[in-house]
Residue, then its C-alpha position, 0 to 999 in steps of 0.5 A: m479213550s472212552l468206549q463211547k469214542r471207540f465205537s460208533t452207533e453203527d459199530l455197535d449195531r454191526i456187533k449186535a447183528a453178528v450176535r443175532q446171526a451167530e445165534s440164529k442156528i445154535s442153542g448157545e448164547i454169545v455175550p460180548v463184554f467190553v471194558e475200558k479198564s479192568e481196574v483203576y490201578s491207583v497204585a500206578n499213580y503213587r508209584a509214578a509220583i514217587v519216581a517223578g519226585s525222586l528224579a527231581f531230587v536227583a536232578m537237584i543233586f546233579f545241578d548242585r554238583y555239576m551246574p551250581s548256577l542252576a542249583i536250588y539251595d533253599p530247603l523249603l523250595i527244594f521240598l516244594s519242587v520235589v512235591l510239585v514234580g511228584l504231583v505232576g508225575g502222579l497226575a500224568s499217570n492218572y490221565v495218560d494210559l501209556i505212563k500208567r501202564i509203565f508202573i503196573p507189572q504184567q502179572h498185575l494186569d493179567h490178574a486184574t483182567r482175569q478177575r474182572a472177566e470172571t466177575a462180568f461172567l457172573q454179573e451178566e449171568v452168562f451161566n443162566t442158560r438152560h443147558r449152560t451154553g453161554i459164551m462170553i467174549f471179554i475185551s479189556f482195552f487198557e490191558h490189551e487183554v482178550m478172553v473167551i469164557a464158555d460155560r461148562g455145557i460147552t467146555k466139555m465139548v470144545e477144546q481150549k485151543e479153539w478159544d485160544k485161536l479165537v482170542q488170537g484172531i481178535i488181538q491180531n485184528i485189533r492191532m491192525g486197527k480192525v476192532v469191529e471186524g475182529i469182534e464180528a469175526a470172533i462172534l460168527r466163529c463162535g456160532e460155527i464152532l457150536l454148530e460143528k459140535g452139535f449145539l443146534k437150535t431146537a424148536d423150543d429154543v428161546n433167546e435166554l440172554k439179551d443180545d445187547l452189548r455190555i459196555e462198562 
């Protein structure tokens, strides 16, 4: 599913409004970043193709041994059948997320998401604030991963467990089908946390980062 199908125009407007509301009283900047996948994962397609082709070959051996009437004996036809089934498996993995995920270890998913989130933090210049008070809420839907990354001006004042609670809240809402509600609540909670820690908006405070959503 593409991100355009996940969010309606109204959904995006609600999230932007939540960012503006959360930032209205704080000196921090909140940047939501949403990606469909953190990586292409081409290796999953190759693995699916190999497994599908191997299963096709095993099936031929089974038919030859136990169901001769269904067996294939022409070497060229055997080869073409294995290749064809392998291609179908590879294509299925390419277009069906559930199949693709089967062939990717969780460790690989975690690493790809972390790397993509760190790249987004730099690309979106979340660090580019006067007092290093940027916060990025990163969601990668294919991997079912959520990360909250705060800049160093905030991390020295806010314990990691606060962000962990925020992440769990988003995940729980997504599982219940309340994606937008979960994101809104997390954004507003970010504002509350910074208020509690004294990151108050000052007279010379300006909006240093755009409130636009980053959807990739």
